[in-house]
N, CA, C and O of each residue as an XYZ file, in Angstrom:
444
protein
N       9.107    -13.002      6.400
C       7.721    -11.750      6.594
C       8.097    -10.967      5.971
O       8.401     -9.834      6.344
N       8.192    -11.676      4.217
C       7.501    -11.183      3.098
C       5.851    -11.690      3.441
O       4.893    -10.925      3.335
N       5.749    -13.109      3.862
C       4.813    -14.151      3.940
C       3.706    -13.370      4.589
O       2.559    -13.184      4.183
N       4.291    -12.959      5.673
C       3.074    -11.611      6.617
C       2.886    -10.603      6.436
O       2.139     -9.981      7.192
N       3.763     -9.729      4.849
C       3.445     -9.062      4.240
C       2.022     -8.896      3.111
O       1.269     -8.005      2.717
N       2.215    -10.225      2.933
C       1.706    -10.234      1.597
C       0.303    -10.635      2.621
O      -0.530     -9.754      2.834
N       0.202    -11.466      2.979
C      -1.371    -12.198      3.539
C      -1.723    -10.566      4.783
O      -2.714    -10.815      5.469
N      -1.362     -9.710      4.977
C      -1.715     -8.529      5.228
C      -2.875     -7.482      4.458
O      -3.935     -6.886      4.646
N      -1.487     -7.836      3.156
C      -1.861     -6.870      2.030
C      -3.071     -7.698      1.549
O      -3.966     -6.923      1.211
N      -3.442     -9.052      1.387
C      -4.556     -9.326      0.843
C      -5.482     -9.341      1.540
O      -6.539     -9.389      0.910
N      -5.621     -9.312      3.056
C      -6.759     -8.495      3.878
C      -7.318     -7.336      4.341
O      -8.275     -6.942      5.006
N      -5.825     -6.712      3.403
C      -6.830     -4.888      3.610
C      -6.806     -5.511      2.083
O      -6.383     -6.527      2.634
N      -6.841     -5.749      1.152
C      -7.399     -5.831     -0.089
C      -8.724     -5.931     -0.209
O      -9.638     -5.246     -0.668
N      -8.579     -7.063      0.376
C     -10.143     -7.693      0.615
C     -11.354     -6.678      1.672
O     -12.577     -6.668      1.533
N     -10.826     -6.173      2.339
C     -11.789     -5.068      3.388
C     -11.740     -4.237      1.926
O     -12.046     -4.843      0.899
N     -11.524     -3.474      1.900
C     -11.626     -2.369      0.264
C     -12.048     -3.246     -0.493
O     -11.471     -4.077      0.209
N     -12.449     -3.777     -1.164
C     -12.699     -4.346     -1.966
C     -14.345     -5.269     -1.665
O     -15.408     -5.361     -2.278
N     -14.171     -5.442     -1.265
C     -15.794     -6.418     -0.035
C     -16.561     -5.162      0.774
O     -17.766     -4.946      0.898
N     -15.382     -4.405      1.282
C     -16.550     -3.022      2.252
C     -16.885     -2.438      1.658
O     -17.949     -1.878      1.925
N     -15.912     -2.050     -0.083
C     -16.132     -0.860     -1.416
C     -17.431     -1.801     -2.091
O     -18.513     -1.214     -2.096
N     -17.423     -2.607     -2.417
C     -18.979     -3.590     -2.600
C     -20.027     -2.876     -2.400
O     -20.710     -2.023     -2.966
N     -19.931     -3.836     -0.815
C     -20.756     -3.634      0.384
C     -21.572     -2.206      0.275
O     -22.778     -2.218      0.029
N     -20.692     -0.700      0.515
C     -20.800      0.210      0.976
C     -21.479      0.515     -0.778
O     -22.396      1.336     -0.779
N     -21.186      0.061     -1.875
C     -22.857      0.736     -2.792
C     -23.335     -0.319     -3.138
O     -23.861     -0.124     -4.233
N     -23.430     -1.117     -2.899
C     -25.020     -1.919     -2.314
C     -25.635     -1.687     -1.787
O     -26.772     -1.866     -2.225
N     -25.502     -1.057     -0.322
C     -26.412      0.085      0.970
C     -26.530      0.975     -0.078
O     -27.500      0.539     -0.699
N     -26.003      2.272     -0.834
C     -26.438      2.749     -1.700
C     -26.829      2.560     -2.761
O     -26.690      3.554     -3.474
N     -27.247      1.779     -3.213
C     -28.317      1.237     -4.582
C     -29.384      1.013     -3.641
O     -30.214      1.822     -3.225
N     -29.202     -0.490     -3.305
C     -30.588     -1.469     -3.240
C     -31.074     -1.228     -2.010
O     -32.256     -1.351     -1.692
N     -29.855     -0.757     -1.041
C     -31.158     -0.037      0.245
C     -31.625      1.610      0.420
O     -32.243      2.132      1.348
N     -31.211      2.075     -0.546
C     -31.823      3.494     -0.836
C     -31.079      4.316      0.450
O     -31.592      4.991      1.343
N     -30.208      4.110      0.283
C     -29.061      4.632      1.368
C     -28.201      5.876      0.779
O     -27.624      6.668      1.524
N     -28.178      5.955     -0.518
C     -28.007      7.313     -0.983
C     -26.266      7.288     -1.749
O     -25.451      6.365     -1.775
N     -26.178      8.610     -2.271
C     -24.993      8.524     -3.071
C     -23.650      9.001     -2.425
O     -22.649      9.228     -3.104
N     -23.715      9.186     -0.579
C     -22.278      9.541      0.237
C     -22.106      8.074      0.683
O     -21.542      7.746      1.727
N     -22.681      7.175     -0.265
C     -22.331      5.351      0.040
C     -21.295      4.978     -1.065
O     -20.133      4.622     -1.258
N     -22.405      5.274     -1.625
C     -21.802      4.634     -2.975
C     -21.008      5.592     -3.277
O     -20.614      5.312     -4.409
N     -20.395      6.836     -2.857
C     -19.045      7.128     -2.891
C     -17.709      6.771     -2.271
O     -16.616      6.497     -2.768
N     -18.077      6.847     -1.232
C     -17.583      5.781     -0.355
C     -17.295      4.806     -0.775
O     -16.216      4.571     -0.232
N     -17.628      3.654     -1.701
C     -17.948      2.628     -1.833
C     -16.845      2.886     -3.122
O     -15.743      2.343     -3.195
N     -17.322      3.692     -3.957
C     -16.612      3.626     -5.242
C     -14.725      3.975     -4.739
O     -13.892      3.174     -5.162
N     -14.235      5.204     -3.841
C     -13.158      5.363     -3.329
C     -12.463      4.529     -2.691
O     -11.261      4.774     -2.596
N     -13.133      3.010     -1.916
C     -12.645      2.292     -1.151
C     -12.112      0.870     -2.192
O     -11.234      0.074     -1.859
N     -13.116      0.816     -3.853
C     -12.780      0.009     -4.314
C     -11.358      0.153     -4.849
O     -10.468     -0.697     -4.821
N     -11.309      1.528     -5.397
C      -9.838      2.285     -5.804
C      -9.182      1.791     -5.005
O      -8.396      0.897     -5.316
N      -9.335      2.297     -3.549
C      -8.289      1.906     -3.164
C      -7.904      0.369     -2.553
O      -7.198      0.107     -1.579
N      -8.615     -0.553     -3.469
C      -8.151     -2.263     -3.537
C      -6.884     -1.578     -5.016
O      -5.770     -1.080     -4.856
N      -7.313     -1.720     -5.763
C      -6.663     -1.459     -7.032
C      -5.615     -1.258     -6.987
O      -4.735     -1.713     -7.717
N      -5.494     -0.314     -5.849
C      -3.787      0.496     -5.502
C      -2.849     -0.612     -4.229
O      -1.627     -0.763     -4.249
N      -3.358     -0.960     -3.686
C      -3.403     -2.112     -2.734
C      -2.623     -3.263     -3.257
O      -1.568     -3.797     -2.916
N      -3.508     -3.470     -4.214
C      -2.786     -4.902     -4.574
C      -1.531     -4.849     -5.363
O      -0.725     -5.761     -5.545
N      -1.494     -3.510     -5.844
C       0.153     -2.987     -6.095
C       1.316     -3.141     -5.965
O       2.201     -3.145     -6.821
N       1.417     -3.404     -3.830
C       1.945     -3.279     -2.993
C       1.871     -5.285     -2.686
O       2.116     -5.380     -1.484
N       1.724     -6.263     -3.065
C       2.192     -7.334     -3.158
C       3.618     -7.203     -3.350
O       3.894     -6.362     -4.206
N       4.809     -7.895     -2.707
C       6.058     -7.795     -2.642
C       6.443     -9.146     -4.622
O       7.434     -9.275     -5.341
N       5.331     -9.636     -4.647
C       5.265    -10.950     -5.749
C       4.907     -9.567     -7.161
O       4.364     -8.476     -6.988
N       5.357    -10.060     -8.253
C       5.444     -9.148     -9.452
C       4.641     -9.664    -10.546
O       4.304     -9.086    -11.579
N       4.351    -11.021    -10.099
C       3.411    -10.862    -11.723
C       1.796    -11.685    -11.197
O       1.386    -12.600    -10.484
N       1.258    -10.495    -12.222
C      -0.624     -9.743    -11.916
C      -0.264    -10.142    -11.679
O       0.581    -10.221    -10.787
N      -1.045    -11.153    -12.928
C      -1.931    -12.998    -12.860
C      -1.962    -13.884    -11.617
O      -2.917    -14.523    -11.175
N      -0.911    -13.803    -11.220
C      -0.637    -14.568     -9.712
C      -1.131    -14.263     -8.717
O      -1.681    -14.881     -7.806
N      -0.820    -12.817     -9.004
C      -1.842    -12.287     -7.203
C      -3.555    -12.372     -7.675
O      -4.353    -13.076     -7.056
N      -3.907    -11.602     -8.768
C      -5.120    -11.676     -9.029
C      -5.856    -13.181     -8.887
O      -7.002    -13.538     -8.615
N      -5.235    -13.527     -9.047
C      -5.469    -15.831     -9.118
C      -5.910    -15.786     -7.405
O      -7.000    -15.776     -6.832
N      -4.488    -15.765     -6.928
C      -5.139    -15.869     -5.124
C      -5.887    -14.594     -4.841
O      -6.928    -14.746     -4.202
N      -5.646    -13.679     -5.100
C      -6.180    -12.864     -4.266
C      -8.229    -13.140     -4.694
O      -9.113    -12.342     -4.385
N      -8.399    -14.296     -5.339
C      -9.729    -14.975     -5.778
C     -10.286    -15.424     -4.642
O     -11.390    -15.092     -4.208
N      -9.236    -16.465     -3.975
C      -9.290    -17.376     -2.857
C      -9.515    -16.187     -1.434
O     -10.290    -16.326     -0.488
N      -8.785    -15.317     -1.632
C      -9.382    -13.897     -0.549
C     -10.419    -13.815     -0.455
O     -11.191    -14.264      0.393
N     -10.661    -12.874     -1.836
C     -12.108    -12.711     -1.868
C     -13.265    -13.147     -1.503
O     -14.178    -12.535     -0.948
N     -13.126    -15.391     -2.187
C     -14.778    -15.829     -1.693
C     -14.432    -16.126     -0.150
O     -15.491    -16.359      0.433
N     -13.722    -16.176      0.412
C     -13.624    -16.622      1.132
C     -14.106    -15.435      2.661
O     -14.974    -15.565      3.526
N     -13.218    -14.498      2.448
C     -13.683    -12.494      2.953
C     -14.989    -12.488      3.213
O     -15.660    -12.175      4.197
N     -15.376    -13.161      1.439
C     -17.513    -11.960      1.419
C     -18.025    -13.070      2.129
O     -18.959    -12.771      2.874
N     -17.594    -14.631      2.121
C     -18.651    -15.140      2.834
C     -18.529    -14.867      4.721
O     -19.481    -15.176      5.436
N     -17.547    -14.410      5.166
C     -16.881    -13.693      6.567
C     -17.747    -12.324      6.481
O     -18.308    -12.129      7.559
N     -18.045    -11.239      5.448
C     -18.557     -9.913      5.795
C     -19.711    -10.340      5.800
O     -20.513     -9.892      6.620
N     -20.147    -11.506      4.700
C     -21.610    -11.727      4.487
C     -22.244    -11.891      6.278
O     -23.324    -11.322      6.432
N     -21.640    -12.634      7.639
C     -21.535    -13.136      8.505
C     -21.508    -11.802      9.573
O     -22.342    -11.687     10.471
N     -20.491    -10.879      9.346
C     -20.611     -9.655      9.952
C     -21.782     -8.707      9.781
O     -22.588     -8.266     10.600
N     -21.699     -8.602      9.028
C     -22.625     -7.456      8.421
C     -23.475     -7.975      8.226
O     -23.779     -8.039      9.417
N     -24.281     -8.496      7.741
C     -25.655     -9.461      7.039
C     -26.277    -10.023      8.125
O     -27.343     -9.564      8.534
N     -25.697    -11.035      8.681
C     -25.852    -11.872      9.136
C     -26.857    -13.106      8.153
O     -28.003    -13.558      8.162
N     -25.524    -13.269      7.329
C     -25.663    -14.753      6.512
C     -25.087    -15.446      7.522
O     -24.663    -15.116      8.630
N     -25.151    -16.466      6.934
C     -25.035    -17.965      7.941
C     -24.472    -19.403      6.796
O     -25.402    -20.137      6.463
N     -23.420    -19.688      6.373
C     -22.659    -19.686      5.257
C     -23.139    -21.532      6.363
O     -23.138    -21.726      7.579
N     -23.559    -22.749      4.870
C     -23.604    -23.898      5.365
C     -22.073    -24.414      5.053
O     -21.071    -23.760      4.764
N     -22.214    -25.463      5.177
C     -21.402    -26.079      5.328
C     -20.161    -26.483      3.684
O     -19.026    -26.956      3.616
N     -21.212    -25.959      2.563
C     -20.558    -25.873      1.436
C     -19.247    -24.970      0.999
O     -18.069    -25.039      0.648
N     -20.648    -23.816      1.369
C     -19.460    -22.213      1.604
C     -18.456    -22.462      2.700
O     -17.434    -21.776      2.716
N     -18.640    -23.297      3.531
C     -17.681    -23.108      4.213
C     -16.900    -24.065      4.125
O     -15.992    -23.948      4.948
N     -16.788    -25.370      3.234
C     -15.636    -26.507      1.938
C     -15.379    -25.237      1.589
O     -14.656    -24.365      2.071
N     -16.206    -25.297      0.529
C     -15.801    -23.979     -0.411
C     -14.402    -22.638     -0.559
O     -13.508    -22.256     -1.314
N     -15.007    -22.375      0.675
C     -14.063    -20.982      0.811
C     -12.417    -21.680      1.196
O     -11.354    -21.279      0.722
N     -12.588    -22.742      2.118
C     -11.070    -23.786      2.794
C     -10.490    -23.953      1.077
O      -9.348    -23.589      0.795
N     -11.372    -24.506      0.078
C     -10.766    -24.256     -0.993
C      -9.687    -23.796     -1.639
O      -8.479    -24.029     -1.662
N     -10.570    -22.972     -2.237
C     -10.286    -21.665     -2.388
C      -9.124    -20.843     -1.198
O      -8.423    -20.031     -1.802
N      -8.890    -20.893     -0.059
C      -7.941    -20.787      0.662
C      -6.744    -21.695      0.519
O      -5.571    -21.370      0.336
N      -7.290    -22.934      0.643
C      -5.607    -24.061      0.160
C      -4.990    -23.515     -1.799
O      -3.837    -23.663     -2.203
N      -5.714    -23.146     -2.313
C      -5.638    -22.717     -2.922
C      -4.713    -21.013     -3.413
O      -4.114    -20.707     -4.443
N      -4.913    -20.439     -2.465
C      -3.983    -19.308     -2.356
C      -2.159    -19.734     -2.020
O      -1.083    -19.563     -2.595
N      -2.787    -20.535     -0.401
C      -1.436    -20.785      0.061
C      -0.503    -21.418     -1.129
O       0.558    -20.855     -1.403
N      -0.932    -22.651     -1.864
C      -0.048    -23.030     -3.347
C      -0.069    -22.570     -4.322
O       0.906    -22.908     -4.994
N      -0.808    -21.832     -4.866
C      -0.732    -20.541     -5.857
C       0.988    -18.946     -5.333
O       1.836    -18.335     -5.983
N       0.586    -19.025     -3.940
C       1.757    -17.729     -3.686
C       3.272    -18.321     -2.505
O       4.491    -18.153     -2.532
N       2.404    -18.966     -1.687
C       3.834    -19.580     -0.555
C       4.453    -21.076     -1.098
O       5.216    -21.601     -0.287
N       4.336    -21.464     -1.748
C       4.765    -22.831     -2.175
C       6.122    -22.691     -2.698
O       6.151    -22.775     -3.926
N       7.530    -22.457     -2.001
C       8.594    -22.504     -2.849
C       8.789    -23.029     -4.183
O       8.401    -24.108     -4.631
N       9.281    -22.340     -4.612
C       9.719    -22.265     -6.013
C      10.938    -22.376     -6.765
O      11.414    -21.249     -6.630
N      11.912    -23.178     -7.625
C      12.911    -23.440     -8.566
C      12.734    -21.836     -9.661
O      12.099    -21.952    -10.709
N      13.398    -20.319     -9.250
C      13.507    -19.614    -10.525
C      14.714    -19.082    -10.744
O      14.936    -18.461    -11.784
């Protein structure tokens, strides 16, 4: 159950961070205005809060593992929102990152 909660929190964090950054990008680079930028800033702030809800208490481990989620999520977001077409090396890199997440977060440890 803790693993499922952790994965759900990682996915929510990615949605908020990547979505927030995308909103700011749209507001600034695509000239959509301050409402988009403000919504992005709020989403980015919410991301920071969601990251604290992970069951593991080690900040460094959480953020290191989240980095892999961010890499894969960013590629997925680009595909869904902007029509980005990753090549095989993008996909391979994302898979390597997700394997890293699994090792960092979910391999049993002696404590």
